[in-house]
N, C-alpha and C positions, 0 to 999 in steps of 0.2 A: 218473151216480149209480148206486151199487151197489144192486141190488134184493135185499132180504132174502129168504132162501129159506124160512124157516119161517112158520108161521101166526100167530105171536104178535105181529106188528106190522102195522098197517093202513096203507094208502097215505095216508090222511088225516093221519097223524102227520108226514109229510114236507111237508105244505102249510104255507106261511108264515103264513097266517091262523090255522091251528091252533096253530102254534108260538108265535105272539104271544099267543094266549089262555092257553096254559100259562105263559108268562113273566109275564103280568100277574097271574096267580094266585100264582105264586111270589113276585113282588115284594110282593104284598099280605100274604103270610104271613111274609116274610123278617124284618121288624123284630122281631116277637114272639120268634121263635126266636133271633135275634141278641142281643137283650137278655138272654135267659137264658144264652146261650153266654158272654157277657162276664161276667155276674154270677156265674156258677158257675166262672169261669176254665176254660171249655171242658169242664165236667163233672168237673173234678178236685176241686172243693170244693163245699160247700153254698152256694147262692145267698143273697144278702141277704134276698130276699123270704121264702124258706123258713125261714131262720134267725130272722127277725123273727116269723114266725108261730109257730114253736116257742117262742120266748122269751115271746110273749104268752100261749100256752097254759100256760106255767109261772108266769104271774103276774108276770113281770119287766118292768121299765120298758124300753120299746122305745128310749128315748133312749140307753141304754147301748150298744145295738147301733149306733145312728147315730154316736155319738161314737167307737166303737171300730173303725170301718171305716178301715183303714190303706191299703188298695189302691184306687187310683183306677181308673176305666175304662181310662185310658191304660196304666197299669201292668199291668192284667189282660190287655189285648189283646196287649201286648208279650210277656207271659209265655206266652200261648197260642201265639203264633207261634214263640217260642223252643223251647217244649216240643214242638211238633209237628215242628219240624225235627230236634231231638235224637232223637225217637222214630223218625222216618223214616230217619235215618242209621245206626241200630243194625245193620241187616243189609244195608245198601245195597251194601257192597263185594262181597258174594257175587254180586249181580246184575251188577255192573260186570265182575267176573271172568268170569262166565258168558257175557256178551255181548261180551267183548273180541275184537277182530278176529283177532288171532293165535291166541288160545285156540280160537276157533271153527274156524279153519282146521285146527288140529291135531285137533280133535274130529271133523272130517269124514273123517279117515282110519280111524276106528273108531266108526261110528254106534251099534253095539250097546253099546259102553261108554259112549257119550254118554247113551243112554237109561238103562242100568242103574246107572251111577255118578253122572254129572254131574247129570242131571235128578232122579233119585230121591233122591240124598243131598246134593247141593250147591245145589240151587235151593230156597230156603226155602218158597215158597208150595206147590210140588209136594210137597216132603218132608212138610210139615205135613198136607197133604191125604191123602197115601197112608198116613200113620201115625196118622191121626185115628181114634179109636174110634167116631165118630159113624156110626150105621147108615145114614143117608141118603147117605153118601159111598161106599157099596159099589159102586154103578154106576160111579162115577169110577175106583175102583181096578181094576175089571174092564176098563174101557175102556183104561186106561193099560197094563195088562199085555198086552192084545191089540193095542196100537197098533204101527204099523210104525216101527222106529227111523230109517229114512231119511226118512220123512215128518216125524217129530218134529224131526229135525235141520234139514231144509229149511225148515220153518215158523219155527223159532227164528232161523235165519239170515236169513230174509226179514223178520222183525220187526226184527232188528238193523239190517239194511240200510235198511229204511224209516225207522227212527228217525234214523239218521245222515243220510240224504238229507233228511229233513224239517228237521232242525236246520241243515243246511248250505245248502239250496237253496229251501226253502219258507217257513220261519219268517222273518218280518220284524219285528224288535223295535219299529220305529217305527210300524208299521201295526197291530200285533197287537190293541191295546185297542180299535181302531176297527172290528174285524170285526163284521158285523151279520147274518150268515147262516151256517148250517152248511156250505154249499158253500164259503165262503171259507176255512174251516179246513182243507179238503182232507184229510179223515180217512177217506174211503170205502175206501181200500185196507186199512184195519184190519179191515173187515168182509168181506174177500174170502177166497176159498178158499186163496189162497197164504199167508195169515196164520192159518189155522185148521186144527186137527186136531179134528174134531167129537167131542165127548165128552171131550176131553183138554186141548186148548188152545183154549178158546173165549173169549168176551168178557171174563170176569173175569181169567183168567190172562194172556192176551196183553196186556191193558191194564196189568196189574200189572208185567209185565216192562219195558215201555217207560217206564212211570211211574217205576220205580226208576232207569232210565237218564237220563231227562230229565224231572224233576218239574215243570219250568217249562213244558213243552210238552204233556205227555200226562196227562190226569186219570185217576185210578184208578177204574175202573168196578166197584166192589166190590158185594157184596150189600147192605151198609148204605147205599151211595150210591143204589141204585135204590129201596130202601124210603124213603129220605129224600125223594126226588123225589116219591113218591106223597103223602107228608104235606105237603110244601111246596106241591104243586099242589092241595091241599085235597081230595084223594081224588076229584076230578072226572073225568068221562069225556071231556069236550070232544068230544062227538058220536061217540066210538068205539063201534062195535057190540059189542065184546067187553069192555066195561068199561074200566078204566084201562089205558093202554099200559104202565104200569110194573108191572103184575101179570100173573101167569099163573093164571087161574082155570079149573079143570077141574070142571065141574058134575057130570059122571058119577062122578068119584072124590071129589067134595066136598073138593077141595084148593085152597089158595091159597098162592102163593109169589111172590117177586120175579121179574120177567121176566128170566131169565138169558140170554135171546136178544136183549135190547134192543140195537139197533144203536149201535155206538160213535160213528159220525159225528153222531148226534143227541145222545147223552149228552154228548159232548165240547162241543157247543155250549151246552147247558144249564149245564155246569160252567164254561164260559167266561163266561157271563152272571153266574153266581154269584160268580165271581172278581171281576168288575167291581163287584158290590155290596159284597163284602168289602173291596175296595181303597178304595172310596169311604168306607166306615166307617173304614178305617185312616187315611185322610187327615184325617178329622174328629178322630180320636183320636191324631194325631201318632205313628202307628205305621207302620213300614215292612214291606211284604211283598216280599221280594226276588223279582225276576222269575224267577230260577232255581229258586225254591221255591213258585211261585204256587199250584200244585195240591196242595201239601202242606197248605196252609191250607184250601183248599176241601175236601179229604178230611177234615180234622179237623172242619170244620163239619158236613159231611154225616153223619159218624159220630156226632156229637153229636145231630143231629136224630133219627136213627134210634134212638139210645139213649134218647131221651125217650119213645119208644113201645115199649120193649123188651118189656113184658108182653104187649101186643097182638100184636106180631110173633111172640113165642114161642108164643102161642095159635094163630096162623095156621100156624106151622111144625109144631106138634104134631099138626095135622090131616093132615099128609102121610102117606099110607099105603103108598105103593109104592116108597119109597127113592129119591125124586128127588134130584138133586144140582144145585148151582148155583155150584160153584167154577170150572168150566170156562168 
């Protein structure tokens, strides 16, 4: 097992008893979030409950709402899945081109150009981060500018190689849904030095790269996803000394943000368990979640959960004083 280098994750978080406690809490809170997820068509429309409350406040007959509901839960879930896949595919080709074996071999001949042109301008997540006006990303921009081109190239190539190897030699479609521990997922390499450029290609970006390549195998460990796990786990600490494992709380600086150092091998297991919950609901609602897009639906759900608490998260983020960053 890879041992996390930073101070933001405790050993207890790897213990199976602890993990089961977290999963039990997530399962307890899942249905409530899922009901709203479906009712609002993944957050793209007003839910029936909210619309009915609005209608009641206006003195209208709620039966009009009941009779006017044209979309069933089945139709809404199918629409959520279709919309999530469509959105995912919008910029996917850029990542496929970036991680193409022949393209990367050519990029290796000029790693300076790989950094200055390919990563800066042709990798959507890095381009958007570098050109974002958000002040808290200044540290990321500085770290990118100072980073070694050869190291950047090597790490991107290592990520591509691991993703290919995982798809070809590790992933077993017949056994995948039966996985019951984070060790069985075999994701520890994602947390290793060979797949990391500290401050530049960390948990968020490296997971996004392989997610765009194989969305059925690698969940997207985004900022929203970590926040969502905090809410799904009921904001509990589960005996962690440093509060929730999903948060980074700096008492001295009075700051709170999502734990951007959260290990991928643990995150991927929680995402795997959420996938199974979402798939069970899909079976109930006669909806198909294609295996090759399983984590696109998980990402859509986690983004929705975080979006339900947008105001509170914004409050936490507004308290960040020293320009922390969490894209890497």
